BAVONU-590010 format. One record per residue: residue number from 1; residue in three letters; x, z, y of N, C-alpha, C, CB in turn. Coordinates in nm, 2 decimals. Glycine has a CB too. Layout:
BEGIN
   k   r   n_xx   n_zz   n_yy  ca_xx  ca_zz  ca_yy   c_xx   c_zz   c_yy  cb_xx  cb_zz  cb_yy
 NUM Ala      X      Z      Y      X      Z      Y      X      Z      Y      X      Z      Y
...
This chain:
BEGIN
   k   r   n_xx   n_zz   n_yy  ca_xx  ca_zz  ca_yy   c_xx   c_zz   c_yy  cb_xx  cb_zz  cb_yy
   1 Pro   0.75  -0.12  -3.02   0.87  -0.19  -2.97   0.88  -0.20  -2.82   0.88  -0.32  -3.04
   2 Tyr   0.76  -0.19  -2.76   0.75  -0.21  -2.61   0.76  -0.07  -2.53   0.63  -0.28  -2.57
   3 Phe   0.78   0.04  -2.60   0.77   0.17  -2.53   0.90   0.18  -2.44   0.77   0.28  -2.63
   4 Val   1.02   0.15  -2.50   1.14   0.17  -2.42   1.13   0.07  -2.30   1.26   0.14  -2.50
   5 Asp   1.08  -0.05  -2.32   1.07  -0.14  -2.20   0.97  -0.09  -2.10   1.02  -0.28  -2.25
   6 Ser   0.86  -0.02  -2.14   0.77   0.03  -2.05   0.83   0.14  -1.97   0.64   0.08  -2.12
   7 Val   0.91   0.22  -2.03   0.98   0.33  -1.96   1.07   0.27  -1.85   1.06   0.42  -2.06
   8 Lys   1.15   0.17  -1.89   1.24   0.10  -1.79   1.16   0.05  -1.67   1.32  -0.01  -1.86
   9 Val   1.05  -0.02  -1.70   0.97  -0.08  -1.60   0.91   0.03  -1.51   0.85  -0.17  -1.65
  10 Thr   0.86   0.14  -1.57   0.81   0.25  -1.49   0.91   0.31  -1.40   0.75   0.36  -1.58
  11 Ile   1.03   0.33  -1.45   1.14   0.39  -1.36   1.18   0.29  -1.25   1.26   0.42  -1.45
  12 Tyr   1.19   0.16  -1.28   1.22   0.06  -1.19   1.12   0.05  -1.08   1.24  -0.08  -1.25
  13 Phe   0.99   0.05  -1.12   0.88   0.04  -1.02   0.88   0.17  -0.93   0.75   0.02  -1.09
  14 Ser   0.89   0.28  -0.99   0.88   0.41  -0.92   1.00   0.42  -0.82   0.88   0.53  -1.02
  15 Phe   1.12   0.38  -0.87   1.24   0.39  -0.78   1.22   0.31  -0.65   1.36   0.34  -0.85
  16 Ile   1.17   0.18  -0.67   1.15   0.10  -0.55   1.04   0.16  -0.46   1.12  -0.04  -0.59
  17 Ala   0.93   0.20  -0.53   0.81   0.24  -0.45   0.84   0.37  -0.38   0.69   0.26  -0.54
  18 Val   0.91   0.47  -0.45   0.93   0.60  -0.39   1.03   0.58  -0.27   0.99   0.69  -0.49
  19 Ile   1.15   0.51  -0.29   1.24   0.50  -0.19   1.18   0.42  -0.07   1.37   0.42  -0.24
  20 Gly   1.11   0.31  -0.10   1.05   0.24   0.01   0.94   0.32   0.09   0.99   0.11  -0.05
  21 Ser   0.86   0.39   0.01   0.76   0.47   0.08   0.82   0.58   0.16   0.66   0.53  -0.03
  22 Met   0.92   0.65   0.12   0.98   0.76   0.20   1.04   0.70   0.32   1.09   0.83   0.11
  23 Ile   1.12   0.59   0.31   1.18   0.53   0.43   1.08   0.48   0.53   1.28   0.42   0.39
  24 Tyr   0.98   0.41   0.48   0.87   0.35   0.56   0.79   0.46   0.63   0.78   0.26   0.48
  25 Ser   0.75   0.56   0.55   0.67   0.67   0.61   0.74   0.75   0.71   0.62   0.76   0.50
  26 Leu   0.87   0.78   0.69   0.95   0.86   0.78   0.97   0.78   0.91   1.08   0.91   0.72
  27 Ala   1.00   0.65   0.89   1.03   0.57   1.01   0.90   0.56   1.10   1.08   0.43   0.97
  28 Ile   0.79   0.53   1.04   0.66   0.52   1.11   0.63   0.66   1.18   0.55   0.48   1.02
  29 Ala   0.65   0.77   1.10   0.62   0.90   1.16   0.71   0.93   1.28   0.64   1.01   1.05
  30 Leu   0.84   0.89   1.27   0.92   0.92   1.39   0.88   0.84   1.51   1.07   0.88   1.35
  31 Leu   0.83   0.72   1.49   0.78   0.63   1.60   0.65   0.69   1.65   0.76   0.49   1.55
  32 Leu   0.56   0.73   1.57   0.43   0.78   1.61   0.44   0.92   1.67   0.33   0.78   1.50
  33 Asn   0.56   0.99   1.65   0.57   1.12   1.71   0.62   1.12   1.85   0.67   1.20   1.62
  34 Arg   0.66   1.00   1.90   0.70   0.98   2.03   0.58   0.96   2.12   0.80   0.86   2.04
  35 Lys   0.60   0.97   2.25   0.49   0.95   2.35   0.48   0.80   2.38   0.52   1.03   2.48
  36 Ile   0.39   0.74   2.31   0.37   0.59   2.33   0.22   0.57   2.36   0.41   0.51   2.20
  37 Pro   0.19   0.46   2.43   0.05   0.42   2.46  -0.03   0.41   2.33   0.04   0.30   2.55
  38 Ala  -0.15   0.45   2.34  -0.25   0.44   2.22  -0.19   0.49   2.10  -0.28   0.29   2.20
  39 Arg  -0.13   0.61   2.11  -0.07   0.67   1.99  -0.17   0.71   1.88   0.01   0.80   2.03
  40 Gly  -0.29   0.76   1.92  -0.39   0.79   1.83  -0.44   0.67   1.75  -0.50   0.86   1.90
  41 Phe  -0.45   0.56   1.82  -0.50   0.43   1.76  -0.40   0.39   1.65  -0.52   0.32   1.86
  42 Phe  -0.27   0.39   1.68  -0.17   0.35   1.59  -0.16   0.44   1.47  -0.04   0.33   1.65
  43 Arg  -0.19   0.57   1.49  -0.19   0.66   1.38  -0.30   0.63   1.28  -0.20   0.81   1.43
  44 Ala  -0.42   0.59   1.34  -0.53   0.56   1.25  -0.50   0.43   1.18  -0.66   0.54   1.34
  45 Val  -0.44   0.33   1.25  -0.41   0.20   1.18  -0.32   0.22   1.06  -0.34   0.11   1.29
  46 Phe  -0.21   0.30   1.08  -0.12   0.32   0.97  -0.17   0.40   0.85   0.01   0.37   1.02
  47 Tyr  -0.27   0.49   0.89  -0.33   0.57   0.78  -0.45   0.50   0.71  -0.39   0.70   0.85
  48 Leu  -0.50   0.40   0.78  -0.62   0.33   0.72  -0.60   0.27   0.58  -0.66   0.22   0.81
  49 Pro  -0.49   0.21   0.55  -0.47   0.15   0.41  -0.49   0.26   0.30  -0.34   0.09   0.40
  50 Tyr  -0.46   0.38   0.33  -0.47   0.49   0.23  -0.61   0.52   0.19  -0.40   0.61   0.28
  51 Val  -0.70   0.50   0.28  -0.84   0.53   0.25  -0.93   0.41   0.22  -0.90   0.60   0.37
  52 Leu  -0.87   0.29   0.22  -0.95   0.17   0.18  -0.98   0.18   0.03  -0.87   0.04   0.22
  53 Pro  -1.09   0.11  -0.01  -1.12   0.11  -0.16  -1.01   0.04  -0.23  -1.25   0.03  -0.18
  54 Ala  -0.96   0.10  -0.34  -0.84   0.05  -0.41  -0.86  -0.09  -0.47  -0.81   0.14  -0.53
  55 Met  -0.98  -0.12  -0.53  -1.00  -0.25  -0.59  -1.00  -0.36  -0.48  -1.13  -0.25  -0.67
  56 Ala  -1.06  -0.33  -0.37  -1.06  -0.43  -0.26  -0.92  -0.46  -0.21  -1.15  -0.38  -0.14
  57 Val  -0.83  -0.35  -0.20  -0.69  -0.37  -0.16  -0.62  -0.46  -0.25  -0.62  -0.23  -0.14
  58 Tyr  -0.63  -0.43  -0.38  -0.55  -0.51  -0.48  -0.60  -0.65  -0.49  -0.56  -0.44  -0.62
  59 Ile  -0.73  -0.67  -0.48  -0.78  -0.81  -0.48  -0.73  -0.89  -0.36  -0.94  -0.81  -0.49
  60 Gly  -0.74  -0.82  -0.24  -0.69  -0.88  -0.12  -0.54  -0.92  -0.13  -0.71  -0.79   0.00
  61 Trp  -0.46  -0.83  -0.18  -0.32  -0.86  -0.20  -0.29  -0.97  -0.30  -0.24  -0.73  -0.24
  62 Ser  -0.38  -0.98  -0.40  -0.37  -1.09  -0.50  -0.39  -1.22  -0.42  -0.48  -1.08  -0.61
  63 Trp  -0.48  -1.23  -0.33  -0.50  -1.35  -0.25  -0.38  -1.38  -0.16  -0.62  -1.34  -0.16
  64 Leu  -0.32  -1.27  -0.11  -0.20  -1.29  -0.02  -0.08  -1.34  -0.11  -0.16  -1.16   0.04
  65 Tyr  -0.07  -1.30  -0.23   0.04  -1.34  -0.32   0.01  -1.47  -0.39   0.06  -1.23  -0.42
  66 Glu  -0.11  -1.53  -0.38  -0.14  -1.65  -0.46  -0.03  -1.76  -0.44  -0.28  -1.70  -0.41
  67 Ala   0.01  -1.82  -0.55   0.12  -1.90  -0.55   0.11  -2.03  -0.47   0.16  -1.94  -0.70
  68 Asn  -0.01  -2.08  -0.46  -0.03  -2.21  -0.40  -0.09  -2.20  -0.26  -0.12  -2.30  -0.48
  69 Phe  -0.19  -2.12  -0.24  -0.26  -2.11  -0.11  -0.26  -1.97  -0.05  -0.41  -2.15  -0.13
  70 Gly  -0.18  -1.88  -0.10  -0.17  -1.75  -0.04  -0.10  -1.75   0.10  -0.09  -1.66  -0.13
  71 Leu  -0.14  -1.65   0.18  -0.08  -1.64   0.31   0.07  -1.63   0.32  -0.14  -1.52   0.39
  72 Phe   0.13  -1.55   0.23   0.27  -1.54   0.23   0.34  -1.67   0.20   0.31  -1.43   0.13
  73 Asn   0.29  -1.74   0.10   0.36  -1.87   0.07   0.33  -1.97   0.18   0.30  -1.92  -0.06
  74 Tyr   0.22  -1.96   0.25   0.19  -2.05   0.36   0.30  -2.03   0.47   0.05  -2.03   0.42
  75 Ile   0.33  -1.90   0.50   0.43  -1.87   0.60   0.56  -1.92   0.55   0.43  -1.71   0.62
  76 Leu   0.59  -1.90   0.43   0.72  -1.95   0.37   0.74  -2.10   0.39   0.74  -1.91   0.23
  77 Ser   0.62  -2.17   0.36   0.63  -2.32   0.38   0.65  -2.36   0.52   0.50  -2.38   0.32
  78 Leu   0.59  -2.28   0.62   0.62  -2.32   0.76   0.76  -2.30   0.80   0.53  -2.23   0.85
  79 Leu   0.83  -2.20   0.73   0.97  -2.17   0.76   1.06  -2.26   0.68   1.00  -2.03   0.73
  80 Gly   1.00  -2.35   0.59   1.08  -2.44   0.51   1.14  -2.38   0.39   1.19  -2.50   0.60
  81 Ile   1.09  -2.27   0.35   1.13  -2.20   0.23   1.05  -2.23   0.11   1.14  -2.04   0.25
  82 His   1.11  -2.24   0.00   1.03  -2.28  -0.13   0.93  -2.17  -0.16   1.13  -2.30  -0.24
  83 Lys   0.82  -2.21  -0.20   0.71  -2.11  -0.24   0.76  -2.02  -0.35   0.58  -2.18  -0.27
  84 Leu   0.71  -1.90  -0.35   0.75  -1.80  -0.45   0.62  -1.76  -0.53   0.81  -1.68  -0.39
  85 Lys   0.65  -1.73  -0.66   0.54  -1.68  -0.75   0.56  -1.53  -0.75   0.55  -1.75  -0.89
  86 Phe   0.50  -1.47  -0.66   0.52  -1.32  -0.64   0.48  -1.24  -0.76   0.44  -1.27  -0.52
  87 Ile   0.36  -1.25  -0.81   0.32  -1.17  -0.93   0.31  -1.25  -1.05   0.18  -1.11  -0.90
  88 Ala   0.36  -1.38  -1.05   0.36  -1.46  -1.17   0.51  -1.48  -1.21   0.30  -1.60  -1.14
  89 Ser   0.60  -1.41  -1.15   0.74  -1.42  -1.18   0.79  -1.29  -1.23   0.83  -1.46  -1.05
  90 Ser   0.86  -1.29  -1.34   0.91  -1.17  -1.41   1.01  -1.10  -1.32   0.97  -1.20  -1.54
  91 Glu   1.08  -1.17  -1.23   1.18  -1.11  -1.14   1.12  -1.05  -1.02   1.28  -1.21  -1.10
  92 Leu   1.01  -1.10  -0.97   0.95  -1.06  -0.84   0.82  -0.97  -0.86   0.91  -1.18  -0.76
  93 Val   0.77  -0.96  -0.98   0.64  -0.90  -0.99   0.65  -0.75  -0.96   0.59  -0.92  -1.14
  94 Val   0.75  -0.68  -1.01   0.77  -0.53  -0.99   0.79  -0.50  -0.84   0.88  -0.47  -1.07
  95 Pro   0.89  -0.57  -0.77   0.90  -0.55  -0.63   0.78  -0.58  -0.55   1.02  -0.63  -0.57
  96 Ser   0.70  -0.68  -0.59   0.58  -0.72  -0.52   0.48  -0.61  -0.53   0.53  -0.85  -0.57
  97 Leu   0.46  -0.55  -0.65   0.37  -0.44  -0.67   0.41  -0.32  -0.60   0.35  -0.41  -0.82
  98 Ala   0.54  -0.30  -0.59   0.60  -0.18  -0.52   0.57  -0.19  -0.37   0.75  -0.16  -0.55
  99 Leu   0.57  -0.31  -0.32   0.55  -0.33  -0.18   0.41  -0.28  -0.14   0.57  -0.48  -0.14
 100 Ile   0.31  -0.31  -0.23   0.18  -0.26  -0.20   0.17  -0.11  -0.20   0.08  -0.32  -0.31
 101 Ala   0.24  -0.05  -0.29   0.25   0.10  -0.30   0.31   0.16  -0.17   0.33   0.15  -0.42
 102 Val   0.41   0.09  -0.11   0.47   0.13   0.01   0.37   0.12   0.13   0.59   0.05   0.05
 103 Trp   0.29   0.01   0.13   0.19  -0.01   0.23   0.08   0.09   0.23   0.13  -0.15   0.22
 104 Leu   0.06   0.14   0.11  -0.05   0.24   0.09  -0.01   0.39   0.12  -0.11   0.23  -0.04
 105 Ser   0.11   0.41   0.17   0.16   0.55   0.18   0.12   0.61   0.31   0.31   0.55   0.16
 106 Gly   0.00   0.59   0.36  -0.04   0.65   0.48  -0.05   0.80   0.48  -0.17   0.60   0.52
 107 Asn  -0.08   0.86   0.36  -0.08   1.00   0.35   0.06   1.07   0.37  -0.13   1.05   0.21
 108 Leu   0.16   1.00   0.33   0.29   1.05   0.36   0.33   1.05   0.51   0.40   0.97   0.28
 109 Ile   0.28   0.95   0.58   0.30   0.95   0.72   0.24   1.07   0.79   0.24   0.82   0.78
 110 Val   0.12   1.11   0.75   0.05   1.22   0.80   0.13   1.35   0.78  -0.09   1.24   0.75
 111 Ile   0.18   1.36   0.65   0.26   1.48   0.62   0.39   1.49   0.70   0.29   1.48   0.47
 112 Phe   0.46   1.38   0.71   0.58   1.37   0.79   0.55   1.40   0.94   0.65   1.23   0.78
 113 Leu   0.44   1.35   0.99   0.40   1.38   1.13   0.38   1.53   1.15   0.28   1.30   1.17
 114 Ala   0.32   1.59   1.06   0.29   1.74   1.07   0.43   1.81   1.07   0.21   1.79   0.95
 115 Gly   0.52   1.77   0.98   0.65   1.83   0.98   0.73   1.81   1.11   0.73   1.78   0.86
 116 Leu   0.72   1.69   1.16   0.79   1.66   1.29   0.74   1.74   1.40   0.79   1.51   1.32
 117 Gln   0.61   1.76   1.41   0.55   1.83   1.52   0.59   1.98   1.52   0.40   1.81   1.52
 118 Asn   0.64   2.03   1.41   0.68   2.17   1.40   0.83   2.19   1.43   0.65   2.22   1.26
 119 Val   0.90   2.08   1.46   1.04   2.09   1.50   1.05   2.13   1.64   1.12   1.96   1.47
 120 Pro   1.11   2.25   1.67   1.11   2.30   1.81   1.19   2.20   1.90   1.18   2.44   1.82
 121 Arg   1.13   2.17   2.01   1.20   2.07   2.11   1.33   2.13   2.16   1.10   2.04   2.22
 122 Val   1.34   2.26   2.17   1.45   2.33   2.23   1.58   2.29   2.16   1.44   2.48   2.24
 123 Tyr   1.57   2.27   2.02   1.69   2.23   1.95   1.74   2.09   1.99   1.66   2.23   1.80
 124 His   1.65   2.00   2.01   1.69   1.87   2.05   1.75   1.87   2.20   1.57   1.77   2.05
 125 Glu   1.69   1.95   2.28   1.74   1.96   2.42   1.88   2.02   2.42   1.65   2.05   2.50
 126 Ala   1.91   2.12   2.34   2.04   2.18   2.33   2.14   2.08   2.28   2.04   2.31   2.24
 127 Ala   2.10   2.00   2.18   2.19   1.90   2.12   2.22   1.79   2.22   2.13   1.84   1.99
 128 Glu   2.12   1.75   2.30   2.14   1.65   2.41   2.24   1.70   2.51   2.01   1.62   2.48
 129 Ile   2.23   1.83   2.55   2.33   1.89   2.64   2.47   1.88   2.58   2.29   2.03   2.68
 130 Asp   2.48   1.90   2.45   2.61   1.90   2.39   2.66   1.76   2.36   2.61   1.97   2.25
 131 Gly   2.58   1.66   2.40   2.63   1.52   2.39   2.59   1.45   2.26   2.77   1.51   2.40
 132 Ala   2.50   1.50   2.18   2.45   1.44   2.05   2.36   1.32   2.08   2.38   1.54   1.96
 133 Asn   2.38   1.21   2.01   2.29   1.10   2.03   2.17   1.11   1.94   2.37   0.96   2.00
 134 Gly   2.08   1.01   1.95   1.96   1.01   1.88   1.98   1.02   1.73   1.87   0.90   1.91
 135 Phe   2.07   0.94   1.68   2.10   0.94   1.53   2.15   1.08   1.48   2.20   0.83   1.49
 136 Gln   2.24   1.14   1.56   2.29   1.27   1.52   2.19   1.37   1.53   2.41   1.30   1.61
 137 Arg   2.10   1.37   1.63   1.99   1.47   1.63   1.90   1.45   1.51   1.91   1.45   1.76
 138 Ala   1.87   1.33   1.48   1.78   1.31   1.36   1.84   1.36   1.23   1.74   1.16   1.35
 139 Leu   1.97   1.33   1.22   2.04   1.36   1.09   2.07   1.51   1.08   2.18   1.29   1.09
 140 Tyr   2.10   1.58   1.19   2.15   1.72   1.17   2.04   1.82   1.22   2.27   1.74   1.25
 141 Ile   1.94   1.77   1.29   1.83   1.86   1.33   1.70   1.83   1.26   1.82   1.86   1.48
 142 Thr   1.65   1.71   1.28   1.52   1.67   1.23   1.51   1.68   1.08   1.48   1.54   1.28
 143 Leu   1.60   1.61   1.01   1.58   1.61   0.87   1.59   1.74   0.80   1.69   1.52   0.81
 144 Pro   1.69   1.83   0.83   1.69   1.96   0.77   1.57   2.04   0.80   1.81   2.04   0.81
 145 Leu   1.51   2.03   0.92   1.39   2.11   0.95   1.26   2.06   0.90   1.38   2.12   1.10
 146 Ile   1.26   1.94   0.84   1.14   1.88   0.78   1.16   1.88   0.63   1.10   1.74   0.83
 147 Lys   1.25   1.96   0.58   1.28   1.96   0.43   1.16   1.98   0.35   1.39   2.06   0.40
 148 Asn   1.07   2.08   0.39   0.95   2.11   0.31   0.85   1.99   0.31   0.88   2.24   0.37
 149 Ala   0.84   1.92   0.42   0.76   1.81   0.42   0.81   1.70   0.33   0.74   1.76   0.57
 150 Met   0.94   1.68   0.33   1.00   1.58   0.24   0.98   1.62   0.10   1.15   1.57   0.27
 151 Leu   0.99   1.74   0.06   0.97   1.78  -0.08   0.82   1.76  -0.12   1.00   1.93  -0.09
 152 Val   0.73   1.78  -0.03   0.59   1.75  -0.06   0.57   1.60  -0.08   0.49   1.81   0.05
 153 Cys   0.62   1.52   0.01   0.61   1.38   0.00   0.67   1.32  -0.12   0.67   1.31   0.13
 154 Ile   0.79   1.37  -0.16   0.85   1.32  -0.28   0.77   1.36  -0.40   0.99   1.38  -0.29
 155 Thr   0.72   1.48  -0.41   0.63   1.52  -0.52   0.51   1.43  -0.53   0.59   1.66  -0.51
 156 Leu   0.44   1.41  -0.42   0.32   1.33  -0.43   0.35   1.18  -0.46   0.25   1.33  -0.29
 157 Cys   0.46   1.13  -0.40   0.50   0.99  -0.42   0.54   0.96  -0.56   0.61   0.95  -0.32
 158 Val   0.63   1.05  -0.62   0.67   1.03  -0.76   0.56   1.04  -0.85   0.78   1.13  -0.79
 159 Ala   0.47   1.15  -0.84   0.36   1.17  -0.93   0.26   1.05  -0.92   0.29   1.30  -0.89
 160 Gly   0.24   1.00  -0.81   0.15   0.88  -0.79   0.20   0.76  -0.85   0.11   0.86  -0.65
 161 Asn   0.33   0.73  -0.83   0.38   0.60  -0.88   0.42   0.60  -1.03   0.50   0.56  -0.80
 162 Met   0.46   0.72  -1.08   0.49   0.72  -1.22   0.37   0.69  -1.31   0.55   0.86  -1.25
 163 Lys   0.25   0.73  -1.26   0.13   0.70  -1.34   0.05   0.58  -1.29   0.04   0.82  -1.34
 164 Ala   0.12   0.49  -1.22   0.06   0.37  -1.16  -0.01   0.29  -1.27   0.16   0.28  -1.09
 165 Phe  -0.14   0.26  -1.24  -0.22   0.18  -1.34  -0.31   0.08  -1.28  -0.29   0.28  -1.43
 166 Asp  -0.39   0.13  -1.18  -0.50   0.05  -1.13  -0.45  -0.08  -1.07  -0.59   0.12  -1.03
 167 Asn  -0.34  -0.07  -0.99  -0.29  -0.20  -0.93  -0.24  -0.30  -1.03  -0.18  -0.16  -0.83
 168 Ile  -0.18  -0.25  -1.13  -0.12  -0.34  -1.24  -0.24  -0.39  -1.32  -0.02  -0.26  -1.32
 169 Phe  -0.34  -0.31  -1.35  -0.45  -0.35  -1.43  -0.53  -0.46  -1.36  -0.54  -0.24  -1.46
 170 Val  -0.55  -0.45  -1.23  -0.62  -0.55  -1.16  -0.54  -0.68  -1.13  -0.66  -0.49  -1.02
 171 Met  -0.41  -0.66  -1.11  -0.34  -0.78  -1.06  -0.26  -0.85  -1.17  -0.24  -0.73  -0.95
 172 Thr  -0.20  -0.78  -1.26  -0.12  -0.85  -1.36  -0.15  -0.82  -1.51   0.03  -0.81  -1.33
 173 Lys  -0.22  -0.72  -1.54  -0.25  -0.68  -1.68  -0.12  -0.65  -1.75  -0.33  -0.78  -1.75
 174 Gly  -0.01  -0.62  -1.68   0.12  -0.59  -1.74   0.21  -0.71  -1.75   0.10  -0.54  -1.88
 175 Gly   0.16  -0.83  -1.71   0.24  -0.95  -1.72   0.32  -0.98  -1.59   0.15  -1.07  -1.75
 176 Pro   0.38  -1.09  -1.59   0.39  -1.20  -1.69   0.47  -1.15  -1.81   0.45  -1.33  -1.64
 177 Gly   0.42  -1.17  -1.93   0.48  -1.11  -2.05   0.46  -0.96  -2.05   0.63  -1.15  -2.06
 178 Thr   0.57  -0.89  -2.04   0.57  -0.75  -2.03   0.65  -0.70  -1.91   0.63  -0.68  -2.16
 179 Ala   0.67  -0.79  -1.81   0.75  -0.76  -1.69   0.70  -0.65  -1.61   0.77  -0.89  -1.61
 180 Ser   0.57  -0.63  -1.61   0.51  -0.52  -1.53   0.43  -0.42  -1.62   0.42  -0.57  -1.42
 181 Met   0.48  -0.41  -1.74   0.41  -0.32  -1.84   0.46  -0.18  -1.82   0.43  -0.37  -1.98
 182 Val   0.40  -0.11  -1.73   0.44   0.03  -1.71   0.38   0.12  -1.82   0.39   0.08  -1.57
 183 Met   0.42   0.24  -1.82   0.38   0.33  -1.93   0.23   0.35  -1.94   0.45   0.46  -1.92
 184 Ala   0.17   0.37  -1.82   0.03   0.39  -1.82  -0.05   0.27  -1.87  -0.02   0.42  -1.68
 185 Met  -0.01   0.15  -1.83  -0.07   0.02  -1.88  -0.05   0.01  -2.03  -0.01  -0.10  -1.81
 186 Tyr   0.07   0.04  -2.08   0.10   0.03  -2.22   0.02   0.13  -2.30   0.25   0.05  -2.25
 187 Gly   0.00   0.25  -2.25  -0.08   0.35  -2.31  -0.22   0.31  -2.32  -0.07   0.48  -2.24
 188 Tyr  -0.27   0.25  -2.21  -0.41   0.20  -2.21  -0.43   0.09  -2.32  -0.45   0.14  -2.08
 189 Gln  -0.34   0.00  -2.33  -0.35  -0.11  -2.43  -0.34  -0.05  -2.57  -0.24  -0.21  -2.41
 190 Val  -0.25   0.04  -2.59  -0.24   0.10  -2.73  -0.37   0.18  -2.76  -0.12   0.19  -2.73
 191 Ser  -0.42   0.25  -2.67  -0.54   0.34  -2.69  -0.66   0.26  -2.71  -0.55   0.44  -2.58
 192 Phe  -0.69   0.16  -2.63  -0.82   0.10  -2.63  -0.82  -0.04  -2.69  -0.87   0.09  -2.49
 193 Asn  -0.71  -0.11  -2.68  -0.71  -0.25  -2.74  -0.67  -0.24  -2.89  -0.61  -0.34  -2.67
 194 Gln  -0.58  -0.14  -2.92  -0.53  -0.12  -3.06  -0.60   0.00  -3.13  -0.38  -0.11  -3.06
 195 Ser  -0.68   0.07  -3.05  -0.75   0.19  -3.11  -0.66   0.29  -3.17  -0.85   0.14  -3.21
 196 Asn  -0.54   0.31  -3.11  -0.44   0.41  -3.16  -0.44   0.52  -3.05  -0.30   0.34  -3.18
 197 Met  -0.54   0.61  -3.06  -0.55   0.71  -2.96  -0.43   0.81  -2.96  -0.68   0.78  -2.97
 198 Gly  -0.38   0.84  -3.08  -0.27   0.93  -3.10  -0.15   0.89  -3.03  -0.24   0.96  -3.24
 199 Tyr  -0.11   0.76  -3.05   0.01   0.71  -2.98  -0.01   0.70  -2.83   0.04   0.57  -3.04
 200 Gly  -0.13   0.66  -2.79  -0.16   0.65  -2.65  -0.15   0.79  -2.58  -0.30   0.59  -2.63
 201 Ser  -0.19   0.89  -2.65  -0.18   1.03  -2.60  -0.03   1.07  -2.58  -0.26   1.13  -2.68
 202 Cys   0.05   1.03  -2.68   0.19   1.06  -2.67   0.26   0.99  -2.55   0.26   1.01  -2.80
 203 Ile   0.21   0.87  -2.53   0.27   0.80  -2.41   0.23   0.87  -2.28   0.22   0.65  -2.40
 204 Ser   0.10   0.92  -2.28   0.06   1.00  -2.16   0.14   1.12  -2.14  -0.09   1.04  -2.17
 205 Val   0.18   1.19  -2.25   0.26   1.31  -2.24   0.40   1.27  -2.19   0.27   1.38  -2.38
 206 Gly   0.45   1.15  -2.24   0.58   1.10  -2.19   0.58   1.08  -2.04   0.61   0.97  -2.27
 207 Ile   0.47   1.02  -1.99   0.46   1.01  -1.84   0.47   1.14  -1.77   0.33   0.94  -1.81
 208 Phe   0.40   1.24  -1.82   0.41   1.37  -1.76   0.55   1.43  -1.76   0.31   1.47  -1.84
 209 Val   0.62   1.42  -1.88   0.75   1.48  -1.89   0.85   1.40  -1.80   0.80   1.48  -2.04
 210 Leu   0.84   1.27  -1.80   0.93   1.19  -1.72   0.91   1.22  -1.57   0.91   1.04  -1.75
 211 Ser   0.78   1.24  -1.53   0.75   1.27  -1.39   0.81   1.40  -1.35   0.60   1.27  -1.37
 212 Leu   0.80   1.50  -1.44   0.86   1.63  -1.41   1.01   1.62  -1.39   0.83   1.73  -1.52
 213 Leu   1.08   1.54  -1.48   1.22   1.53  -1.47   1.26   1.46  -1.34   1.28   1.45  -1.59
 214 Val   1.19   1.35  -1.30   1.22   1.28  -1.18   1.19   1.36  -1.06   1.14   1.15  -1.17
 215 Ile   1.08   1.43  -1.05   1.05   1.52  -0.94   1.15   1.63  -0.92   0.90   1.58  -0.96
 216 Gly   1.19   1.69  -1.03   1.28   1.80  -1.03   1.42   1.75  -0.97   1.30   1.86  -1.16
 217 Gly   1.46   1.63  -1.02   1.59   1.58  -0.98   1.58   1.54  -0.83   1.62   1.46  -1.06
 218 Ala   1.47   1.48  -0.79   1.46   1.43  -0.65   1.46   1.55  -0.55   1.34   1.35  -0.63
 219 Gln   1.38   1.66  -0.59   1.38   1.78  -0.51   1.51   1.85  -0.50   1.27   1.87  -0.56
 220 Gly   1.59   1.85  -0.61   1.72   1.91  -0.61   1.81   1.84  -0.52   1.78   1.91  -0.75
 221 Ile   1.81   1.70  -0.51   1.89   1.62  -0.42   1.86   1.65  -0.28   1.88   1.47  -0.45
 222 Val   1.73   1.66  -0.25   1.68   1.69  -0.11   1.73   1.83  -0.06   1.53   1.68  -0.10
 223 Lys   1.72   1.92  -0.15   1.76   2.06  -0.12   1.91   2.06  -0.10   1.72   2.16  -0.22
 224 Leu   1.99   1.99  -0.18   2.13   1.99  -0.17   2.18   1.93  -0.04   2.19   1.92  -0.29
 225 Ile   2.12   1.81   0.00   2.15   1.75   0.12   2.11   1.83   0.24   2.08   1.61   0.13
 226 Ser   2.00   1.89   0.24   1.95   1.98   0.35   2.04   2.10   0.37   1.81   2.02   0.33
 227 Arg   2.09   2.15   0.26   2.18   2.27   0.26   2.31   2.23   0.32   2.20   2.33   0.12
 228 Glu   2.36   2.11   0.29   2.49   2.07   0.35   2.47   2.04   0.50   2.54   1.94   0.28
 229 Lys   2.36   1.98   0.54   2.34   1.95   0.68   2.32   2.08   0.76   2.21   1.87   0.70
 230 Glu   2.25   2.18   0.70   2.24   2.31   0.77   2.37   2.38   0.79   2.14   2.40   0.70
 231 Ala   2.46   2.36   0.68   2.59   2.43   0.69   2.68   2.36   0.80   2.66   2.42   0.55
């Protein structure tokens, strides 16, 4: 009875995490691609979360999200805002978990940076002469030329978030209730808590098929948008 709910939670979590990770990673990559002081240091800072031990990251974020003494609620109390139960609230638990996934997307920043560094500067110079502003250059020059990097990032991001398990296992166990019961967590519970390996395997195949559909759709949208911009 919880399978359909687990599919909905998985799609909801992946949608927030993927959209947030793509926007965050591209924005940071655009900033780090500029000539700024200590650029190498900042590149290392934004990549560092990706290589930190996963369990340490999730335990640390659990402390940050703690309802009574967590740092985030302390800041909210200083601002006069009512404290929030980030991972103990059925409404906030999925966005709170997705925020961690966005913060951990340092690998996408590296891929976007590699794509941005392959964009010929002469195109931007020609556009500047023609009177194009920064937003227009980014929309009509940069984005179409980093299409391949975007496709790689989308594939990695969707595949990673559709099978999300360790962060939910450590922080919520699928709760409160079934609010964060993604397919991987549900498959784990069915397989090992209920000893129903066959059904758990079917859920794993479902994750694989759903990931292929989402990746294919996302890549098709990126190719369509890039084709229109190039035209």
